[in-house]
Biotite code that builds the C-alpha atoms (Angstrom):
import biotite.structure as struc

atoms = struc.array([
    struc.Atom([0.000, 0.000, 0.000], chain_id="A", res_id=1, res_name="MET", atom_name="CA", element="C"),
    struc.Atom([1.255, 3.442, -0.829], chain_id="A", res_id=2, res_name="SER", atom_name="CA", element="C"),
    struc.Atom([1.486, 6.323, 1.590], chain_id="A", res_id=3, res_name="THR", atom_name="CA", element="C"),
    struc.Atom([-1.427, 8.106, -0.097], chain_id="A", res_id=4, res_name="ALA", atom_name="CA", element="C"),
    struc.Atom([-3.650, 5.064, 0.230], chain_id="A", res_id=5, res_name="GLU", atom_name="CA", element="C"),
    struc.Atom([-2.675, 4.733, 3.893], chain_id="A", res_id=6, res_name="THR", atom_name="CA", element="C"),
    struc.Atom([-3.558, 8.352, 4.566], chain_id="A", res_id=7, res_name="TRP", atom_name="CA", element="C"),
    struc.Atom([-6.838, 8.029, 2.693], chain_id="A", res_id=8, res_name="ILE", atom_name="CA", element="C"),
    struc.Atom([-7.628, 4.899, 4.706], chain_id="A", res_id=9, res_name="SER", atom_name="CA", element="C"),
    struc.Atom([-6.784, 6.664, 8.012], chain_id="A", res_id=10, res_name="ILE", atom_name="CA", element="C"),
    struc.Atom([-8.848, 9.736, 7.053], chain_id="A", res_id=11, res_name="ILE", atom_name="CA", element="C"),
    struc.Atom([-11.745, 7.466, 6.006], chain_id="A", res_id=12, res_name="GLY", atom_name="CA", element="C"),
    struc.Atom([-11.549, 5.567, 9.293], chain_id="A", res_id=13, res_name="SER", atom_name="CA", element="C"),
    struc.Atom([-11.507, 8.821, 11.287], chain_id="A", res_id=14, res_name="LEU", atom_name="CA", element="C"),
    struc.Atom([-14.455, 10.134, 9.251], chain_id="A", res_id=15, res_name="ALA", atom_name="CA", element="C"),
    struc.Atom([-16.296, 6.872, 9.894], chain_id="A", res_id=16, res_name="SER", atom_name="CA", element="C"),
    struc.Atom([-15.607, 7.123, 13.657], chain_id="A", res_id=17, res_name="ILE", atom_name="CA", element="C"),
    struc.Atom([-16.679, 10.795, 13.604], chain_id="A", res_id=18, res_name="GLY", atom_name="CA", element="C"),
    struc.Atom([-19.869, 9.879, 11.746], chain_id="A", res_id=19, res_name="GLY", atom_name="CA", element="C"),
    struc.Atom([-20.645, 7.155, 14.261], chain_id="A", res_id=20, res_name="ALA", atom_name="CA", element="C"),
    struc.Atom([-20.084, 9.578, 17.153], chain_id="A", res_id=21, res_name="ALA", atom_name="CA", element="C"),
    struc.Atom([-22.288, 12.173, 15.435], chain_id="A", res_id=22, res_name="TRP", atom_name="CA", element="C"),
    struc.Atom([-25.021, 9.557, 14.870], chain_id="A", res_id=23, res_name="ALA", atom_name="CA", element="C"),
    struc.Atom([-24.829, 8.525, 18.534], chain_id="A", res_id=24, res_name="PHE", atom_name="CA", element="C"),
    struc.Atom([-25.207, 12.157, 19.684], chain_id="A", res_id=25, res_name="ILE", atom_name="CA", element="C"),
    struc.Atom([-28.150, 12.729, 17.334], chain_id="A", res_id=26, res_name="GLU", atom_name="CA", element="C"),
    struc.Atom([-29.842, 9.506, 18.479], chain_id="A", res_id=27, res_name="ALA", atom_name="CA", element="C"),
    struc.Atom([-29.469, 10.554, 22.127], chain_id="A", res_id=28, res_name="ARG", atom_name="CA", element="C"),
    struc.Atom([-30.933, 14.001, 21.345], chain_id="A", res_id=29, res_name="ASP", atom_name="CA", element="C"),
    struc.Atom([-33.812, 12.407, 19.443], chain_id="A", res_id=30, res_name="ALA", atom_name="CA", element="C"),
    struc.Atom([-34.509, 10.122, 22.393], chain_id="A", res_id=31, res_name="SER", atom_name="CA", element="C"),
    struc.Atom([-34.579, 13.111, 24.766], chain_id="A", res_id=32, res_name="ARG", atom_name="CA", element="C"),
    struc.Atom([-36.908, 14.991, 22.431], chain_id="A", res_id=33, res_name="SER", atom_name="CA", element="C"),
    struc.Atom([-39.227, 11.995, 22.221], chain_id="A", res_id=34, res_name="ALA", atom_name="CA", element="C"),
    struc.Atom([-39.286, 11.733, 26.027], chain_id="A", res_id=35, res_name="SER", atom_name="CA", element="C"),
    struc.Atom([-40.084, 15.451, 26.335], chain_id="A", res_id=36, res_name="ARG", atom_name="CA", element="C"),
    struc.Atom([-42.830, 15.128, 23.742], chain_id="A", res_id=37, res_name="ALA", atom_name="CA", element="C"),
    struc.Atom([-44.347, 12.200, 25.641], chain_id="A", res_id=38, res_name="GLU", atom_name="CA", element="C"),
    struc.Atom([-44.267, 14.174, 28.921], chain_id="A", res_id=39, res_name="ARG", atom_name="CA", element="C"),
    struc.Atom([-45.943, 17.151, 27.248], chain_id="A", res_id=40, res_name="VAL", atom_name="CA", element="C"),
    struc.Atom([-48.606, 14.905, 25.709], chain_id="A", res_id=41, res_name="ARG", atom_name="CA", element="C"),
    struc.Atom([-49.231, 13.256, 29.073], chain_id="A", res_id=42, res_name="SER", atom_name="CA", element="C"),
    struc.Atom([-49.518, 16.647, 30.760], chain_id="A", res_id=43, res_name="GLU", atom_name="CA", element="C"),
    struc.Atom([-51.977, 17.852, 28.104], chain_id="A", res_id=44, res_name="LEU", atom_name="CA", element="C"),
    struc.Atom([-54.143, 14.766, 28.603], chain_id="A", res_id=45, res_name="VAL", atom_name="CA", element="C"),
    struc.Atom([-54.073, 15.217, 32.381], chain_id="A", res_id=46, res_name="THR", atom_name="CA", element="C"),
    struc.Atom([-55.000, 18.901, 32.086], chain_id="A", res_id=47, res_name="ARG", atom_name="CA", element="C"),
    struc.Atom([-57.829, 18.087, 29.667], chain_id="A", res_id=48, res_name="ARG", atom_name="CA", element="C"),
    struc.Atom([-59.171, 15.542, 32.145], chain_id="A", res_id=49, res_name="GLU", atom_name="CA", element="C"),
    struc.Atom([-58.907, 18.136, 34.912], chain_id="A", res_id=50, res_name="MET", atom_name="CA", element="C"),
    struc.Atom([-60.911, 20.631, 32.866], chain_id="A", res_id=51, res_name="VAL", atom_name="CA", element="C"),
    struc.Atom([-63.551, 18.012, 32.062], chain_id="A", res_id=52, res_name="GLU", atom_name="CA", element="C"),
    struc.Atom([-63.840, 16.960, 35.704], chain_id="A", res_id=53, res_name="LEU", atom_name="CA", element="C"),
    struc.Atom([-64.100, 20.592, 36.773], chain_id="A", res_id=54, res_name="SER", atom_name="CA", element="C"),
    struc.Atom([-66.881, 20.887, 34.221], chain_id="A", res_id=55, res_name="GLN", atom_name="CA", element="C"),
    struc.Atom([-68.700, 17.972, 35.917], chain_id="A", res_id=56, res_name="ILE", atom_name="CA", element="C"),
    struc.Atom([-68.473, 19.801, 39.244], chain_id="A", res_id=57, res_name="HIS", atom_name="CA", element="C"),
    struc.Atom([-69.657, 23.077, 37.686], chain_id="A", res_id=58, res_name="THR", atom_name="CA", element="C"),
    struc.Atom([-72.516, 21.360, 35.858], chain_id="A", res_id=59, res_name="GLU", atom_name="CA", element="C"),
    struc.Atom([-73.545, 19.577, 39.057], chain_id="A", res_id=60, res_name="THR", atom_name="CA", element="C"),
    struc.Atom([-73.876, 22.936, 40.803], chain_id="A", res_id=61, res_name="LYS", atom_name="CA", element="C"),
    struc.Atom([-75.701, 24.406, 37.798], chain_id="A", res_id=62, res_name="ARG", atom_name="CA", element="C"),
    struc.Atom([-78.201, 21.568, 37.556], chain_id="A", res_id=63, res_name="ILE", atom_name="CA", element="C"),
    struc.Atom([-78.881, 21.844, 41.284], chain_id="A", res_id=64, res_name="LEU", atom_name="CA", element="C"),
    struc.Atom([-79.858, 25.468, 40.663], chain_id="A", res_id=65, res_name="GLY", atom_name="CA", element="C"),
    struc.Atom([-82.193, 24.402, 37.860], chain_id="A", res_id=66, res_name="VAL", atom_name="CA", element="C"),
    struc.Atom([-83.803, 21.606, 39.890], chain_id="A", res_id=67, res_name="VAL", atom_name="CA", element="C"),
    struc.Atom([-84.104, 23.762, 43.010], chain_id="A", res_id=68, res_name="SER", atom_name="CA", element="C"),
    struc.Atom([-86.945, 25.618, 41.262], chain_id="A", res_id=69, res_name="ARG", atom_name="CA", element="C"),
    struc.Atom([-89.053, 22.500, 41.887], chain_id="A", res_id=70, res_name="ILE", atom_name="CA", element="C"),
    struc.Atom([-87.006, 21.100, 44.777], chain_id="A", res_id=71, res_name="GLY", atom_name="CA", element="C"),
    struc.Atom([-87.404, 21.021, 48.545], chain_id="A", res_id=72, res_name="PRO", atom_name="CA", element="C"),
    struc.Atom([-87.610, 24.787, 49.069], chain_id="A", res_id=73, res_name="SER", atom_name="CA", element="C"),
    struc.Atom([-90.046, 25.464, 46.233], chain_id="A", res_id=74, res_name="SER", atom_name="CA", element="C"),
    struc.Atom([-93.571, 26.593, 46.911], chain_id="A", res_id=75, res_name="SER", atom_name="CA", element="C"),
    struc.Atom([-96.477, 24.542, 45.577], chain_id="A", res_id=76, res_name="LEU", atom_name="CA", element="C"),
    struc.Atom([-98.208, 27.773, 44.529], chain_id="A", res_id=77, res_name="ASN", atom_name="CA", element="C"),
    struc.Atom([-95.299, 28.770, 42.289], chain_id="A", res_id=78, res_name="LEU", atom_name="CA", element="C"),
    struc.Atom([-95.003, 25.421, 40.493], chain_id="A", res_id=79, res_name="LEU", atom_name="CA", element="C"),
    struc.Atom([-97.963, 26.069, 38.203], chain_id="A", res_id=80, res_name="THR", atom_name="CA", element="C"),
    struc.Atom([-96.113, 27.819, 35.372], chain_id="A", res_id=81, res_name="GLY", atom_name="CA", element="C"),
    struc.Atom([-92.871, 25.843, 35.507], chain_id="A", res_id=82, res_name="ILE", atom_name="CA", element="C"),
    struc.Atom([-92.017, 23.729, 32.452], chain_id="A", res_id=83, res_name="ASP", atom_name="CA", element="C"),
    struc.Atom([-90.956, 20.455, 34.072], chain_id="A", res_id=84, res_name="CYS", atom_name="CA", element="C"),
    struc.Atom([-90.222, 18.759, 30.752], chain_id="A", res_id=85, res_name="SER", atom_name="CA", element="C"),
    struc.Atom([-87.515, 21.383, 30.163], chain_id="A", res_id=86, res_name="SER", atom_name="CA", element="C"),
    struc.Atom([-86.020, 20.696, 33.595], chain_id="A", res_id=87, res_name="ILE", atom_name="CA", element="C"),
    struc.Atom([-86.211, 16.950, 32.907], chain_id="A", res_id=88, res_name="ALA", atom_name="CA", element="C"),
    struc.Atom([-84.336, 17.529, 29.640], chain_id="A", res_id=89, res_name="LYS", atom_name="CA", element="C"),
    struc.Atom([-81.632, 19.480, 31.501], chain_id="A", res_id=90, res_name="ASP", atom_name="CA", element="C"),
    struc.Atom([-81.257, 16.636, 34.008], chain_id="A", res_id=91, res_name="VAL", atom_name="CA", element="C"),
    struc.Atom([-81.102, 14.133, 31.145], chain_id="A", res_id=92, res_name="GLU", atom_name="CA", element="C"),
    struc.Atom([-78.311, 16.152, 29.473], chain_id="A", res_id=93, res_name="GLU", atom_name="CA", element="C"),
    struc.Atom([-76.504, 16.338, 32.815], chain_id="A", res_id=94, res_name="TYR", atom_name="CA", element="C"),
    struc.Atom([-76.641, 12.522, 33.092], chain_id="A", res_id=95, res_name="CYS", atom_name="CA", element="C"),
    struc.Atom([-75.296, 12.242, 29.566], chain_id="A", res_id=96, res_name="ARG", atom_name="CA", element="C"),
    struc.Atom([-72.382, 14.525, 30.477], chain_id="A", res_id=97, res_name="LEU", atom_name="CA", element="C"),
    struc.Atom([-71.594, 12.528, 33.622], chain_id="A", res_id=98, res_name="VAL", atom_name="CA", element="C"),
    struc.Atom([-71.641, 9.276, 31.652], chain_id="A", res_id=99, res_name="ASN", atom_name="CA", element="C"),
    struc.Atom([-69.580, 10.755, 28.827], chain_id="A", res_id=100, res_name="GLU", atom_name="CA", element="C"),
    struc.Atom([-66.738, 11.622, 31.184], chain_id="A", res_id=101, res_name="HIS", atom_name="CA", element="C"),
    struc.Atom([-66.965, 8.481, 33.308], chain_id="A", res_id=102, res_name="SER", atom_name="CA", element="C"),
    struc.Atom([-63.685, 7.176, 31.855], chain_id="A", res_id=103, res_name="THR", atom_name="CA", element="C"),
    struc.Atom([-61.858, 9.742, 34.011], chain_id="A", res_id=104, res_name="HIS", atom_name="CA", element="C"),
    struc.Atom([-63.274, 8.372, 37.250], chain_id="A", res_id=105, res_name="TYR", atom_name="CA", element="C"),
    struc.Atom([-61.666, 5.932, 39.617], chain_id="A", res_id=106, res_name="SER", atom_name="CA", element="C"),
    struc.Atom([-63.831, 2.868, 40.183], chain_id="A", res_id=107, res_name="GLU", atom_name="CA", element="C"),
    struc.Atom([-65.339, 4.290, 43.388], chain_id="A", res_id=108, res_name="LEU", atom_name="CA", element="C"),
    struc.Atom([-66.360, 7.546, 41.730], chain_id="A", res_id=109, res_name="PHE", atom_name="CA", element="C"),
    struc.Atom([-67.444, 5.775, 38.554], chain_id="A", res_id=110, res_name="LYS", atom_name="CA", element="C"),
    struc.Atom([-69.808, 3.643, 40.648], chain_id="A", res_id=111, res_name="ASN", atom_name="CA", element="C"),
    struc.Atom([-71.289, 6.793, 42.250], chain_id="A", res_id=112, res_name="HIS", atom_name="CA", element="C"),
    struc.Atom([-71.770, 8.412, 38.844], chain_id="A", res_id=113, res_name="ALA", atom_name="CA", element="C"),
    struc.Atom([-73.348, 5.364, 37.231], chain_id="A", res_id=114, res_name="LEU", atom_name="CA", element="C"),
    struc.Atom([-75.569, 4.848, 40.284], chain_id="A", res_id=115, res_name="HIS", atom_name="CA", element="C"),
    struc.Atom([-76.700, 8.489, 40.142], chain_id="A", res_id=116, res_name="LEU", atom_name="CA", element="C"),
    struc.Atom([-77.544, 8.288, 36.453], chain_id="A", res_id=117, res_name="CYS", atom_name="CA", element="C"),
    struc.Atom([-79.446, 5.027, 36.757], chain_id="A", res_id=118, res_name="SER", atom_name="CA", element="C"),
    struc.Atom([-81.315, 6.394, 39.811], chain_id="A", res_id=119, res_name="ASP", atom_name="CA", element="C"),
    struc.Atom([-82.328, 9.498, 37.876], chain_id="A", res_id=120, res_name="LEU", atom_name="CA", element="C"),
    struc.Atom([-83.676, 7.658, 34.800], chain_id="A", res_id=121, res_name="ASN", atom_name="CA", element="C"),
    struc.Atom([-87.153, 6.979, 36.204], chain_id="A", res_id=122, res_name="ASP", atom_name="CA", element="C"),
    struc.Atom([-87.302, 10.391, 37.871], chain_id="A", res_id=123, res_name="ASP", atom_name="CA", element="C"),
    struc.Atom([-86.532, 12.133, 34.564], chain_id="A", res_id=124, res_name="ILE", atom_name="CA", element="C"),
    struc.Atom([-89.421, 10.359, 32.851], chain_id="A", res_id=125, res_name="THR", atom_name="CA", element="C"),
    struc.Atom([-91.758, 11.005, 35.784], chain_id="A", res_id=126, res_name="SER", atom_name="CA", element="C"),
    struc.Atom([-90.826, 14.677, 35.916], chain_id="A", res_id=127, res_name="LEU", atom_name="CA", element="C"),
    struc.Atom([-91.398, 15.152, 32.192], chain_id="A", res_id=128, res_name="ALA", atom_name="CA", element="C"),
    struc.Atom([-94.892, 13.651, 32.569], chain_id="A", res_id=129, res_name="ASP", atom_name="CA", element="C"),
    struc.Atom([-95.793, 15.349, 35.876], chain_id="A", res_id=130, res_name="ALA", atom_name="CA", element="C"),
    struc.Atom([-98.873, 17.588, 35.800], chain_id="A", res_id=131, res_name="THR", atom_name="CA", element="C"),
    struc.Atom([-99.822, 18.085, 39.446], chain_id="A", res_id=132, res_name="GLN", atom_name="CA", element="C"),
    struc.Atom([-97.895, 20.544, 41.610], chain_id="A", res_id=133, res_name="GLN", atom_name="CA", element="C"),
    struc.Atom([-97.394, 18.062, 44.456], chain_id="A", res_id=134, res_name="HIS", atom_name="CA", element="C"),
    struc.Atom([-96.037, 15.528, 41.913], chain_id="A", res_id=135, res_name="GLU", atom_name="CA", element="C"),
    struc.Atom([-93.609, 18.074, 40.504], chain_id="A", res_id=136, res_name="LYS", atom_name="CA", element="C"),
    struc.Atom([-92.373, 19.008, 43.970], chain_id="A", res_id=137, res_name="LYS", atom_name="CA", element="C"),
    struc.Atom([-92.022, 15.385, 45.112], chain_id="A", res_id=138, res_name="GLU", atom_name="CA", element="C"),
    struc.Atom([-90.076, 14.344, 42.011], chain_id="A", res_id=139, res_name="ILE", atom_name="CA", element="C"),
    struc.Atom([-88.063, 17.568, 41.976], chain_id="A", res_id=140, res_name="GLY", atom_name="CA", element="C"),
    struc.Atom([-87.116, 17.066, 45.623], chain_id="A", res_id=141, res_name="THR", atom_name="CA", element="C"),
    struc.Atom([-86.001, 13.481, 44.926], chain_id="A", res_id=142, res_name="ARG", atom_name="CA", element="C"),
    struc.Atom([-83.876, 14.589, 41.986], chain_id="A", res_id=143, res_name="ILE", atom_name="CA", element="C"),
    struc.Atom([-82.436, 17.489, 43.987], chain_id="A", res_id=144, res_name="TYR", atom_name="CA", element="C"),
    struc.Atom([-81.377, 15.244, 46.874], chain_id="A", res_id=145, res_name="HIS", atom_name="CA", element="C"),
    struc.Atom([-79.827, 12.654, 44.565], chain_id="A", res_id=146, res_name="LYS", atom_name="CA", element="C"),
    struc.Atom([-77.771, 15.233, 42.670], chain_id="A", res_id=147, res_name="ILE", atom_name="CA", element="C"),
    struc.Atom([-76.927, 17.105, 45.866], chain_id="A", res_id=148, res_name="ASN", atom_name="CA", element="C"),
    struc.Atom([-75.526, 13.905, 47.386], chain_id="A", res_id=149, res_name="SER", atom_name="CA", element="C"),
    struc.Atom([-73.326, 13.530, 44.275], chain_id="A", res_id=150, res_name="PHE", atom_name="CA", element="C"),
    struc.Atom([-71.967, 17.098, 44.564], chain_id="A", res_id=151, res_name="LEU", atom_name="CA", element="C"),
    struc.Atom([-69.250, 16.248, 47.144], chain_id="A", res_id=152, res_name="PRO", atom_name="CA", element="C"),
    struc.Atom([-68.182, 13.300, 44.991], chain_id="A", res_id=153, res_name="VAL", atom_name="CA", element="C"),
    struc.Atom([-67.846, 15.549, 41.932], chain_id="A", res_id=154, res_name="ALA", atom_name="CA", element="C"),
    struc.Atom([-65.963, 18.186, 43.915], chain_id="A", res_id=155, res_name="LYS", atom_name="CA", element="C"),
    struc.Atom([-63.629, 15.629, 45.468], chain_id="A", res_id=156, res_name="ASN", atom_name="CA", element="C"),
    struc.Atom([-62.881, 14.154, 42.052], chain_id="A", res_id=157, res_name="LEU", atom_name="CA", element="C"),
    struc.Atom([-62.143, 17.571, 40.517], chain_id="A", res_id=158, res_name="ALA", atom_name="CA", element="C"),
    struc.Atom([-59.983, 18.558, 43.505], chain_id="A", res_id=159, res_name="ASP", atom_name="CA", element="C"),
    struc.Atom([-58.105, 15.268, 43.363], chain_id="A", res_id=160, res_name="GLU", atom_name="CA", element="C"),
    struc.Atom([-57.287, 15.796, 39.677], chain_id="A", res_id=161, res_name="LYS", atom_name="CA", element="C"),
    struc.Atom([-56.210, 19.410, 40.331], chain_id="A", res_id=162, res_name="LYS", atom_name="CA", element="C"),
    struc.Atom([-53.850, 18.231, 43.091], chain_id="A", res_id=163, res_name="GLU", atom_name="CA", element="C"),
    struc.Atom([-52.419, 15.584, 40.757], chain_id="A", res_id=164, res_name="THR", atom_name="CA", element="C"),
    struc.Atom([-51.705, 18.264, 38.156], chain_id="A", res_id=165, res_name="VAL", atom_name="CA", element="C"),
    struc.Atom([-50.275, 20.666, 40.755], chain_id="A", res_id=166, res_name="ALA", atom_name="CA", element="C"),
    struc.Atom([-47.895, 18.065, 42.210], chain_id="A", res_id=167, res_name="THR", atom_name="CA", element="C"),
    struc.Atom([-47.025, 16.647, 38.798], chain_id="A", res_id=168, res_name="GLY", atom_name="CA", element="C"),
    struc.Atom([-47.876, 13.052, 39.734], chain_id="A", res_id=169, res_name="ASN", atom_name="CA", element="C"),
])
């Protein structure tokens, strides 16, 4: 082998080693970027769940306000002009929302949510068909108490998710 070929071989070997080192550095950087991207995605999912669970809590308070018009503190005299089918529709939509987001619940909370929704099914139908004031108040009071007993569960779930996001766990 001539001296030129030896030098070309040495330069080629050094270039090959340099290329391998460069590829290793780029692979490590790509791995770090992929890990960061996964953490960001996970954080976005967690924050979305937190927002949705906060929405459940907010909607629970809102629907309590709607149902309170025919609930325990309502007056029989004032129930005459109230459209109970509209209130029943609001409660039905609330149940749909709770069921829609049930994938975010732990098993204990999921059981509470599913129990609430199944308990409200007959009441929703009865309320939509109610014509007598005492009927409206009785059904409205039942619905109010059922949703009101779920309120601490919804709040606890939203608070738990907020704490998870705040602590980064």
